[in-house]
C-alpha positions as CSV (number, residue, x, y, z in Angstrom):
1,X,39.0,115.2,-21.2
2,X,37.6,115.1,-17.7
3,X,35.8,112.5,-15.8
4,X,32.3,111.5,-16.9
5,X,29.4,112.2,-14.6
6,X,27.2,109.7,-13.0
7,X,24.6,108.3,-15.5
8,X,26.6,109.3,-18.6
9,X,28.1,105.8,-19.1
10,X,31.6,104.4,-19.2
11,X,34.0,104.5,-22.1
12,X,37.4,102.6,-22.1
13,X,39.9,100.9,-24.3
14,X,40.0,97.1,-23.8
15,X,43.3,95.0,-23.7
16,X,42.4,93.6,-27.2
17,X,42.5,97.2,-28.7
18,X,38.7,97.7,-29.1
19,X,36.8,100.5,-27.4
20,X,34.0,99.6,-25.1
21,X,31.1,101.8,-23.8
22,X,28.7,100.7,-21.0
23,X,25.5,102.3,-19.7
24,X,23.1,101.3,-16.9
25,X,19.5,101.2,-17.7
26,X,16.8,100.6,-15.0
27,X,14.2,97.8,-16.0
28,X,11.4,97.4,-13.5
29,X,13.5,98.6,-10.7
30,X,16.5,96.4,-11.6
31,X,19.7,97.9,-13.0
32,X,21.1,96.3,-16.2
33,X,24.3,97.1,-17.9
34,X,24.2,97.6,-21.6
35,X,27.5,97.3,-23.5
36,X,28.6,98.4,-27.1
37,X,31.9,97.9,-28.8
38,X,33.7,99.7,-31.6
39,X,37.1,100.2,-33.3
40,X,37.4,103.8,-32.3
41,X,36.5,106.0,-29.3
42,X,34.4,108.3,-31.5
43,X,32.4,105.3,-32.9
44,X,31.8,104.1,-29.3
45,X,30.6,107.6,-28.2
46,X,28.1,107.7,-31.1
47,X,26.8,104.2,-30.2
48,X,26.6,105.2,-26.6
49,X,24.5,108.3,-27.3
50,X,22.2,106.2,-29.5
51,X,21.8,103.6,-26.8
52,X,21.1,106.3,-24.1
53,X,18.5,107.9,-26.4
54,X,16.8,104.6,-27.1
55,X,16.6,103.8,-23.3
56,X,15.0,107.2,-22.6
57,X,12.3,106.9,-25.3
58,X,11.6,103.2,-25.1
59,X,8.4,102.5,-23.1
60,X,8.9,100.4,-20.1
61,X,6.2,98.0,-21.1
62,X,8.5,96.5,-23.6
63,X,10.9,95.6,-20.7
64,X,8.2,94.4,-18.3
65,X,9.3,91.1,-16.8
66,X,6.2,90.6,-14.5
67,X,4.1,87.5,-15.2
68,X,0.4,87.9,-14.2
69,X,1.0,85.7,-11.2
70,X,4.1,87.7,-10.1
71,X,2.4,91.0,-10.6
72,X,-0.9,89.8,-8.8
73,X,1.1,88.6,-5.8
74,X,2.9,91.9,-5.6
75,X,-0.3,93.9,-6.1
76,X,-2.1,92.0,-3.4
77,X,0.7,92.4,-0.9
78,X,1.8,95.9,-1.6
79,X,-1.5,97.7,-2.7
80,X,-4.4,95.8,-1.4
81,X,-3.3,94.3,2.0
82,X,-2.9,97.8,3.6
83,X,-6.0,99.2,1.9
84,X,-8.7,96.7,2.8
85,X,-10.0,94.8,5.7
86,X,-8.2,91.5,6.6
87,X,-11.3,89.4,5.7
88,X,-11.5,91.2,2.3
89,X,-7.8,90.5,1.7
90,X,-8.3,86.9,2.6
91,X,-11.2,86.7,0.1
92,X,-9.0,88.3,-2.6
93,X,-6.2,85.8,-1.9
94,X,-8.6,82.8,-1.9
95,X,-9.9,83.8,-5.4
96,X,-6.4,84.4,-6.6
97,X,-5.2,81.0,-5.4
98,X,-8.2,79.1,-6.6
99,X,-8.7,80.6,-10.0
100,X,-5.8,82.6,-11.2
101,X,-2.5,81.3,-9.8
102,X,-2.6,77.9,-11.7
103,X,-4.5,79.0,-14.8
104,X,-3.3,79.0,-18.3
105,X,-2.7,82.7,-18.3
106,X,-0.8,82.8,-15.0
107,X,2.8,82.7,-16.4
108,X,2.2,85.1,-19.3
109,X,4.0,88.4,-18.9
110,X,1.5,91.2,-18.3
111,X,2.7,93.2,-21.3
112,X,1.9,90.1,-23.6
113,X,-1.6,89.5,-22.3
114,X,-4.2,89.9,-25.1
115,X,-7.9,90.5,-24.9
116,X,-8.5,87.1,-26.7
117,X,-6.5,85.2,-24.1
118,X,-8.4,86.9,-21.2
119,X,-11.8,86.3,-23.0
120,X,-11.0,82.6,-23.4
121,X,-10.0,82.4,-19.7
122,X,-13.2,84.0,-18.5
123,X,-15.3,81.8,-20.9
124,X,-13.5,78.7,-19.5
125,X,-14.2,79.8,-15.9
126,X,-17.9,80.3,-16.8
127,X,-18.2,76.9,-18.7
128,X,-15.8,74.6,-16.8
129,X,-14.0,76.5,-14.2
130,X,-15.0,74.7,-11.0
131,X,-12.2,73.0,-9.3
132,X,-14.3,69.9,-8.5
133,X,-14.9,69.4,-12.3
134,X,-18.8,69.8,-12.0
135,X,-19.3,72.6,-14.5
136,X,-18.5,76.3,-14.5
137,X,-18.4,79.1,-12.0
138,X,-21.3,81.4,-11.4
139,X,-21.4,84.6,-13.3
140,X,-20.8,86.4,-9.9
141,X,-17.6,84.5,-9.2
142,X,-16.3,85.1,-12.9
143,X,-17.0,88.8,-12.4
144,X,-15.1,88.7,-9.0
145,X,-12.0,87.1,-10.9
146,X,-12.4,89.9,-13.6
147,X,-12.4,92.6,-10.8
148,X,-9.3,91.2,-9.3
149,X,-7.4,91.0,-12.6
150,X,-8.7,94.4,-13.6
151,X,-7.6,96.1,-10.4
152,X,-4.1,94.6,-10.8
153,X,-3.7,95.6,-14.4
154,X,-5.0,99.0,-13.7
155,X,-2.3,99.4,-11.1
156,X,0.3,98.2,-13.6
157,X,-0.9,101.0,-15.9
158,X,-0.5,103.6,-13.1
159,X,3.0,102.2,-12.5
160,X,3.7,102.5,-16.2
161,X,4.5,98.7,-16.6
162,X,2.0,98.4,-19.3
163,X,0.4,101.1,-21.6
164,X,-3.3,100.1,-21.3
165,X,-5.5,97.8,-19.2
166,X,-6.6,95.3,-21.9
167,X,-9.0,93.6,-19.4
168,X,-11.5,96.4,-20.0
169,X,-12.2,95.1,-23.5
170,X,-13.4,91.6,-22.5
171,X,-17.0,90.6,-22.1
172,X,-18.0,88.7,-18.9
173,X,-21.2,86.9,-18.2
174,X,-24.2,89.0,-17.3
175,X,-25.9,88.9,-13.9
176,X,-28.2,86.1,-13.1
177,X,-31.8,87.3,-13.0
178,X,-34.2,85.3,-11.0
179,X,-37.7,85.3,-12.3
180,X,-40.1,86.6,-9.7
181,X,-43.3,84.6,-9.7
182,X,-46.1,86.5,-8.0
183,X,-48.1,84.5,-5.4
184,X,-51.8,84.7,-5.9
185,X,-53.8,84.7,-2.7
186,X,-57.6,85.0,-2.7
């Protein structure tokens, strides 16, 4: 039997008599070595083929290790900073730092985010989200936070980190309508 090609994995006999197979999988750009053991070389080859097949069909969203905070930081730096004006970027950064970075959902992996969690987050911002503790944010600011999270998750879908953008299923507060009072002049 000849030498195995790159990407086919490694099979060898250990000093303790067991056979070992190793295969490299790429998870979010990071290489991870997966190892299987068996009593015979044939058994290990079969396990290796199953491991390789599972790695090629497994959606990457199951392996996503980005928290919302980590992904939003990367999204802002890589995708938004070069695409928008400096003042717009600073505004995005300020909203991120003020309302998202230290929130309850910040350390949740993006593939574990659920519509209910996001809905509770937006409801909290609207009812009691001000940093000075004097009530909630305006519907416009809640919508701004929504737009930032939506954009970041949409990019994660494009990068195949998650299957769908669950942010699209939440309901955010409506626009404030000011009543127009006509002035009567005679």
